[in-house]
C-alpha positions in Angstrom: -5.4 -13.8 1.6 -9.1 -14.4 2.3 -11.7 -14.4 -0.5 -14.9 -12.5 -0.4 -17.7 -13.7 -2.6 -19.9 -10.7 -3.3 -22.1 -8.8 -5.7 -21.3 -5.1 -6.2 -24.7 -3.7 -5.4 -25.5 -6.3 -2.6 -25.7 -4.1 0.5 -24.6 -7.0 2.8 -21.5 -7.5 0.7 -20.8 -3.8 0.8 -21.1 -3.9 4.6 -18.5 -6.6 4.8 -16.2 -4.7 2.4 -16.4 -1.7 4.7 -15.7 -3.8 7.7 -12.7 -5.3 6.1 -11.5 -1.9 5.1 -11.9 -0.6 8.7 -9.9 -3.6 9.9 -7.2 -3.0 7.3 -7.7 -6.4 5.8 -7.4 -7.3 2.1 -9.5 -9.9 0.4 -9.6 -11.3 -3.1 -13.0 -10.4 -4.6 -15.1 -12.9 -6.5 -18.3 -11.5 -8.0 -21.3 -13.8 -7.7 -24.5 -13.4 -9.8 -26.6 -15.1 -7.2 -29.5 -15.7 -9.7 -27.2 -18.0 -11.7 -26.9 -20.3 -8.7 -23.3 -21.4 -9.5 -22.7 -24.9 -8.2 -19.3 -24.1 -6.7 -20.8 -21.1 -4.8 -23.8 -23.2 -3.5 -21.3 -25.6 -2.1 -19.9 -22.8 0.0 -23.3 -21.4 1.0 -26.4 -23.6 0.2 -28.6 -20.5 0.8 -27.1 -19.0 -2.4 -26.8 -15.5 -0.8 -23.9 -13.1 -0.6 -21.6 -12.3 1.0 -19.4 -15.3 1.9 -16.0 -15.0 3.4 -13.5 -17.8 2.8 -10.3 -17.9 4.9 -7.1 -19.4 3.5 -7.6 -22.2 6.1 -10.7 -23.2 4.3 -13.1 -21.9 6.9 -16.2 -20.5 5.3 -18.3 -17.8 7.0 -21.6 -16.9 5.2 -23.8 -13.8 5.8 -23.1 -10.3 7.0 -23.9 -11.0 10.7 -21.7 -14.1 11.1 -18.9 -12.5 9.2 -19.0 -9.3 11.4 -19.1 -11.4 14.6 -16.3 -13.6 13.4 -14.0 -10.7 12.5 -14.7 -9.1 15.9 -13.9 -12.3 17.7 -10.7 -12.9 15.8 -9.4 -9.4 15.1 -11.5 -7.0 17.1 -9.2 -6.6 20.1 -6.4 -5.4 17.8 -8.5 -2.3 17.0 -8.4 -1.1 20.6 -10.7 2.0 20.9 -11.6 1.7 17.2 -13.3 -1.7 17.8 -16.5 -1.8 15.8 -18.5 -3.9 18.3 -18.3 -2.3 21.8 -17.3 -4.3 24.8 -20.2 -3.4 27.1 -23.3 -5.7 26.8 -25.7 -2.8 26.5 -23.7 -1.1 23.8 -23.3 -4.4 21.9 -27.1 -4.9 22.1 -27.7 -1.5 20.5 -25.2 -2.2 17.7 -26.8 -5.5 17.0 -30.3 -4.0 17.1 -29.4 -1.4 14.5 -27.7 -4.1 12.4 -31.0 -5.9 12.2 -32.8 -2.6 11.5 -30.7 -2.0 8.4 -29.8 -5.5 7.3 -33.4 -6.7 7.6 -35.9 -3.9 7.8 -34.2 -1.3 5.5 -33.2 -4.1 3.2 -36.7 -5.5 2.9 -38.4 -2.1 2.5 -35.9 -0.4 0.3 -32.6 -1.9 -0.9 -33.7 -5.4 -2.0 -36.7 -4.2 -4.1 -34.7 -1.4 -5.7 -31.7 -3.5 -6.6 -33.8 -6.3 -7.9 -36.2 -4.2 -10.0 -33.7 -1.7 -11.3 -30.5 -3.7 -11.6 -30.7 -7.5 -11.3 -33.7 -8.0 -13.6 -31.7 -6.4 -16.4 -29.3 -9.4 -16.3 -31.6 -12.2 -15.4 -33.3 -14.4 -18.0 -37.0 -14.9 -18.0 -36.6 -18.2 -16.3 -34.6 -16.6 -13.6 -37.2 -13.9 -13.0 -35.9 -11.2 -15.2 -38.0 -8.8 -17.2 -39.3 -5.2 -16.9 -39.2 -3.6 -13.5 -42.3 -3.5 -11.3 -42.8 0.3 -10.9 -45.1 -0.1 -7.9 -42.3 -1.8 -5.9 -39.9 1.0 -6.9 -42.3 3.7 -5.9 -43.0 2.1 -2.5 -39.2 1.7 -1.8 -38.5 5.3 -2.8 -41.2 6.4 -0.4 -39.7 4.4 2.5 -36.3 6.0 2.1 -37.6 9.3 3.7 -38.7 7.5 6.9 -35.3 5.9 7.4 -33.5 9.1 6.7 -35.5 10.7 9.5 -34.6 7.9 11.8 -30.9 8.3 11.0 -31.2 12.0 11.7 -33.0 11.3 15.0 -30.2 8.9 16.1 -27.4 11.3 15.2 -29.1 14.2 17.1 -28.6 12.2 20.3 -25.3 10.6 19.5 -22.0 11.1 17.7 -22.7 8.0 15.6 -25.7 5.8 15.1 -25.2 3.5 18.1 -23.2 5.7 20.4 -20.1 7.8 20.8 -17.9 5.9 18.3 -18.2 4.4 14.8 -19.6 0.9 14.9 -21.0 -1.9 12.7 -24.3 0.0 12.8 -22.9 2.9 10.8 -21.2 0.7 8.3 -24.4 -1.3 7.7 -26.5 1.8 7.3 -24.0 3.4 4.9 -23.7 0.2 2.9 -27.5 0.1 2.2 -27.7 3.8 1.5 -24.7 3.6 -0.9 -26.7 1.1 -3.0 -29.7 3.4 -3.1 -27.5 6.4 -3.7 -25.9 4.7 -6.7 -29.4 4.4 -8.2 -30.2 8.1 -7.4 -33.0 7.3 -5.1 -31.9 9.1 -1.9 -33.5 12.6 -1.4 -30.6 14.0 0.4 -31.9 17.6 0.1 -34.7 16.7 2.4 -32.6 15.8 5.5 -29.4 17.7 6.1 -28.5 15.8 9.3 -28.6 12.4 7.6 -26.6 13.8 4.7 -24.0 15.1 7.1 -23.6 11.7 8.8 -23.4 9.9 5.4 -20.7 12.4 4.3 -18.6 11.5 7.3 -18.8 7.8 6.4 -18.3 8.4 2.7 -15.1 10.3 3.3 -13.4 7.3 5.1 -10.7 5.4 3.3 -12.7 2.2 3.7 -15.4 3.7 1.5 -13.3 4.4 -1.5 -13.5 1.0 -3.2 -17.3 1.3 -3.1 -17.2 4.6 -4.9 -15.3 3.0 -7.8 -17.9 0.3 -8.4 -19.8 0.5 -11.7 -22.6 -1.7 -13.0 -22.2 -2.4 -16.7 -24.5 -0.2 -18.8 -25.7 1.6 -15.7 -23.8 4.7 -14.5 -24.3 5.9 -10.9 -26.0 9.1 -9.9 -24.0 12.2 -10.7 -23.0 12.8 -7.1 -22.4 9.2 -6.2 -18.6 9.5 -5.9 -18.5 13.2 -4.9 -17.4 13.7 -1.3 -18.8 17.2 -1.3 -22.2 16.2 -2.5 
């Protein structure tokens, strides 16, 4: 069985967990508190970031993009029409473009600051950068959520799923990031019914169930976090 080094509210880790679920693959889960910079973990990934997938063979794949590409190359054909990275070059470009949109742009503008300020700092020492949250960063991230919800709604108005007619890596990446923000109660779902309907479809998939059972010690999720009929 492969091993996934992850952090429960790391959106990139959640993306890979969703991908593994869609592939029907099991993995042993090892939680990494990246701010602790554990030596054994740094030997796997000197960047010190999650996720990292380690195969039984010893092969180590760090990062959400490389892991997604690796799984598509090694297991993608077995999914047939459910393949998460389409075969056509144009379609693949669009999926990769949206992967960057959510894993880079959405993360920098929303997920990373919210998770750092509201969650990680609670567990970090002063030397590690812990302390009270910076409210200006939280307010800015909350404001940015609305823009991204509108973009999701715009995409789904033109397509069945974010990148095209079938579920893809793009949908899983977007849902992974939103699930972190939703855990913290910072998604104004009432403001965009189209984005909410799309998220409800993803949230109801079997691959999403393990994410809904995640809990951060001393920090309960939003009231509707694990409600499929939110």
